[in-house]
N, C-alpha and C positions, 0 to 999 in steps of 0.2 A: 414177442414180448419185448425184445430189445428196443423197438421203436414205439412202445406204449407206455405212457407214464402210469405210475401206480394209482390204484383206485382212491379217490378222495384228494387228489393233488391237481394242480393246474400249472400250465406254462403261462408266463406273463410276457405278453408282446402286444404291439399294435395299440388299438384304442383302449383296451383294459389297462395296459401298462401305462399309458398316458394318464388315465383317470387315477391310477395308484400314485403316480409321480405328483399330480396335482394335489391330491389328498394329503400325502405325506409333506409336501411343501407348506400347505396350510397349517398342518399341525405343528410343525417346527416353528413357523412364523408366529403362531399364537403362543406357544410355550415361551418363545423368546420374550414376548411382551409380558408374560406372567413370571419372568425370571426363573424359569424351570429348566434345569440343566439335562442334557442327554446323557443316558447311561446304556452301555451294551454289555450284556452278560452272556456267558456261554449258552450254546443251544442245548447242551445236556448238563445235568447236575447229578449229584449222588441221590439215589432214589429216597433215601431217608428224609431229605429236605422237604419232598412233597408229601410224604407220609405223615410227618409231624405238622408241617405248615398247612397244607391244603385239608388234610383229615382223612384218616383211614376208612371212615364210613361214607366218604362222598362217592358219587358215580365217577368222578374224574380219577380217584385212586383205585377204586374197586374194579372199574370196567374199561376205563378210557386211555390209560397210560401206556406209552411205548417204553417198556422196560427190558433191559437186556444185561447180561453179564459181559464185562470187557475182558481183555486178555490177562488182566491182573485179578480176576475173579471179583471185581467190584461191581455192585449193582448200580446201574446207570439208567437214567430216564431222560428221554428227550422231553424238554420243558412243555408242560400242558398249559401253562399260563405264565404271565411275567412277574407277578408280585413276589412270590417266594425267592426267586433268584435275585431280584433287585434288593430285597431286604437282607439276604445272605451277603451280597456285595457291600451293602451299607455297613454290616457288622465287621466283616473280614478286613475291609479297607479303612476301618475306624473313622468313617464319615461322621459318626456321632460326636467326635471330638472337634469338629469344625462348628462354626456358628450355626445355630439352629433357628428355625426349622430347615430341614433338608427337602428340597423339592426336585424330583427326578422324573424324567419321561423316557419312553423307549417306543421304538418301532421294531417288533420282533416276530420272527416265526414262532408258531406254537403248534403243538402235535397232540391230537386226541383221536383215539381209535373209536369211531362212532359212525353210524350210517350217514353218508354224505347227503346233503340236501341243499336248497337254495341258500347261499350266503353262509353255509357251514361246511368246511372241509376238513379232512384229516390232517393236512398241513394248512394252516391258515395263518394270517398275520394280524398282530394286535398293536394298536396305538394305545398306550396306557401311561398313566401318571400316578406316582406314589408321593404322598405328602407326609413326611415323617416328623413328629415332635410337637404337635399341637393337639390339645384335647378340646379346643374351642369348636363349636359348630360352624365358625367362620371358615374352617379348613374344608368342610364339606361344601360350603357355599362357594368358596373359590372354585373347587373343581366342577360344580354343577354350573357355575357361571361360565367357566371355560367351555364346557361341553355345549351349553346353550348357544354360546357365540360361534362355536365351530360348526354346529348344525345349521345355524343361520347363514354363515358364510359359504357353506356348501350349496345352500339353496333348498334345503330339505324343510318341509313343513309338517309332515305327518309323524312326529316323534314327541310324545308328550311325557313329562316327568311324573313318575310314580315313586313314592317315598314310603318307608316303613321303618320301625325300630324293633329290633329283635333283642333288645336288652343287653345286659352284661352277665357275667358268671354269677353275680349276687342274685339277680332276679330270674335268671334262666333256670335255676333249680326248681323254684316254685312253679314256674311255667312247665317245665318238664314233668313234674308230678301230675299236673292237671291234664296235660296232653296225654300221658301214659294212661292215666285213668280213663280217658275218653277212647283211646285206641283199643284198650282192652275189651271195650264193649263191642268192637268190630273186628276182632282178631281173625275170625274165620273168613273174612273177605279181603284181608291184606295179602299182598304178595310176599314170597319168602324173604326177599331183601328187607322189606319193611318190617316184618316180624323180627328180624335180627336187629335192624336199626332202633326200633322202639325201646329196646332195652339198653342199647350202647348210646344212642344219640337220637332221641325221638324227633327233634327238630328236622332231621333229614327226611322223615316221612313226608312232611309238608311239600318237600321238593320232588317227590316221586312223580315219574311220567306215566305210570301205569294208570290206564282210565278208571279202573275200579278203585284204586287208592286215591285218585284225585277226587272222585266223587265222595268218598268218606271224609277227606280232610276239609271239604267245603264247610262243614259245620263244626269243625274242631276249634278249640280255644285258640285265640290269637295272642301274640306276644304283647301287643300294646295294652292288653287288659291286666298284665302282670308286671309292668315296669316299676322298678323302685323310684324313689324321688329324684335321684340324680339322673337317671335314664329318661324320666318323663320330662324333667326340666331341659335337658339337652334336646329333646325331640321338640318341645315347644318353642324353645329359642330358635332352632333350625327353621321351623314353619314361619316364625315372625320375621327372620331375616329374608327368607325367600319372598315373603309377601311384600316387605319394604322394598325389595329389589324389582318388584313386578315380574317375578318368575313364576308362572303358573305351575301347580302341582296338584297331584291327587294322592290322597293317603290310601295305600293298597296293602292291606294286611296279608295278602297271600305272597307277598315278596319275602323270601328268607335267603336267596342266593345259594348257589350250590357248593360253596366252599365253607369249611368250617372256621376260618379264621375271623369271619365277620362278627362284630359286636355293635350294639347300638344302631346307627343308621345304616340302612341299605337302600339302594335306589336303583331305578332302571329308567331308561327312555324307551317307550313302547309306541308302536303305531296302532291304528284303529283295529287292525286284525290281530293284535296281541303279539306281534313279532317284536322281539327286543333288539335295539340298535346297539345299546350300551348298558353296562351294569357296573356297579361298584359299591362302595361303603366304607364303614370305619372297621379298623381291625386293631384295636388297642392291644391285644394280647400276643400278637404274631411275633413282634421283636423278641419278647421274653421266651416264647415257645421255641424259637430257633436258637437263641443265645444261651438261655437258662439263667441270665443275670439281669440284662437291660430291660427296663420297663418303659417303653416309649409309645405314646399314642400315635396312631397313624390312620390315614384314609387314602383311598385310591380308587381307580376305575379302569376298565379295559374296554376297547371299542374294536371289533374286528373290521379290518379294511375291506375284506370280502362282503361283509354285512352292509358296510356303508355303500358299496357299489351296488348291491342288491336293492338298497332303499332308493338310491338314485335313480336306477332303471325302473323301479316300481312307480316313482313319482314322475318319470320322464324329464328328470332334471339333466340338463346339458352343462357340463363344466366348460371353462374356456378352452377353445380349440388349440391344438398343437400348432405353433407357428409354422407358416409355410416358407419355403425358401424365397428370400427377397430377390435373388438372382441365381439364374442358371448360366453358367459360362461354358458355352460349347466350344469344342476344340476341333479344328480341321487341319490335320497334318502335324508332323512331329515338330515343324519350326515354331508352332504356337504353344506347345505344351508348357514349356518353362514359364513364359509370360503369363499364360491363362492361369497356371497354378499359383503364381505369385499374387495375382489379384484375389484368387479364391482364399489364399492364406491370410493375406492383410486384412480382409473383410472378416474373416472368422475370428481373427485376433480381437476385433472390435465388438465381438458378440452377435454378429450378423449371420443369419442362416444362409448359406451359399451351397450350391451343389454344382458338380461338373461331371464330365464324361470319363469313365475308366475302361470302357470297353471298345474304344476305337470305332464307334458307330458312325453311320452316315449322318449328315445334317438333318435329313428328314427324320431319321430314327431318333436323333437327339432331341428334336423339337417335340416329337411325339412323347418322349420320356419326360421332358420338362413340363409339358401340359399335364401328364399323368400324376406328377408329384405336386402339382399346384403351384409351380414357381410363378411368381408375380411378374418377374421381368427376365428377359433372355438377352444374351449377347453372343455372337459367334466370333472367334478369333481363328484366322487362318493366315496363310502366307501373305495374302494381299493386305490384310488389316495390319499385320506386323510391319510390312514395308511402308505403308502410309502413316502408321501410328494413329489410325482412326478406327473406330468401330461404332456400330448402330446398336443402341439399346432399345428393345421392343417391349412395351407394356402388354402383357398377355391378355389382360381384361379389355382394354380400351383399343388395342392395337396401334396406339400412338408410337412413333418411332423418334428417337433423339440421337443425332450423330455427335460424337465427342471424341477428344483425344483419348487413347488408351490410358494414358498416364492420369486422366482425371476421373477414371471409373470408380477407384476406391473413394476418392473425395466425394463424388456424386452420391454413393450410397452409404458412405461412412457416417458415423455419429458426430 
């Protein structure tokens, strides 16, 4: 067991680590263009934050959270998602006192106890954005535009935007009454969890993964049929803006999202097999739910890095390759070590990828290693080269050779 990772986790190295690095770099670069600032919150929070923010009737809180008591007898939970912690930080650090709106992004580990599957692990990593302070549909459009651009820059094509509106507390009551009336006619076929949820929070029944429950809710009333005037106008304006920006979308009344804090707009980017790449929406009541005082409209999304890599692999998309060493500096004998490593260091300080020998291998073994790591050029420095102050650069692809002064090597490869 000591050499085996826990179920539902993975080690990051090699090709997958490179993919993750590229994805995170693209995310950060895009957020920079949108003037979205990075935030890092703790990996664990007080359990009550997720109970109140995410919702006690959600699968996340009821079944999936990693919760424990610390040595001070406090109930602590590893974060199952990024939004609640970001909003807690927004309130605790008085970010609301700064110029609004506040736009934050994060790349964070998240933890959910569920059966591991492709693109979904018990410890996974989310790229997310929270946009606090605007009730305009333009806030949703900004995030959807960012996601659309991000997906395009990654080279993905099979991820289409699905949108829905689940209304606000004002129109949700009327909807809940209609949904409860419908569900009451199918009580005998609902699972035990849904029987409990239909009394406390009937919308959560729509999100149930039980096949029998999914079949029942196919014909259930939909939230868009019960929107009040404000929610309907908001949803219509969102559609008009997306249309004007040439962002294709599909209205999907089955989307309710699995977290209780959502209001009005909810959206997902889904592939042809119904697999979700990204999800988000508006959560106008979350700030007040956590703080008890502030009332600030907000919108956000979360996108799993493992899920992105799964989509890339499914579509056969290759990200830019990891840069190969421009030069391998071989060392033959103690006399050459200092001079060789000075060249290595000077080139690395210019941002050039360079490798050398640390194992006192033979020239033949060093050339074999240089070839294995894909070095584009090689040079061997030994006593003779140091004495004559000359060395031979070999291009590993063309096998062309160039003789030059050792003092000129850095200038030859430098920027």
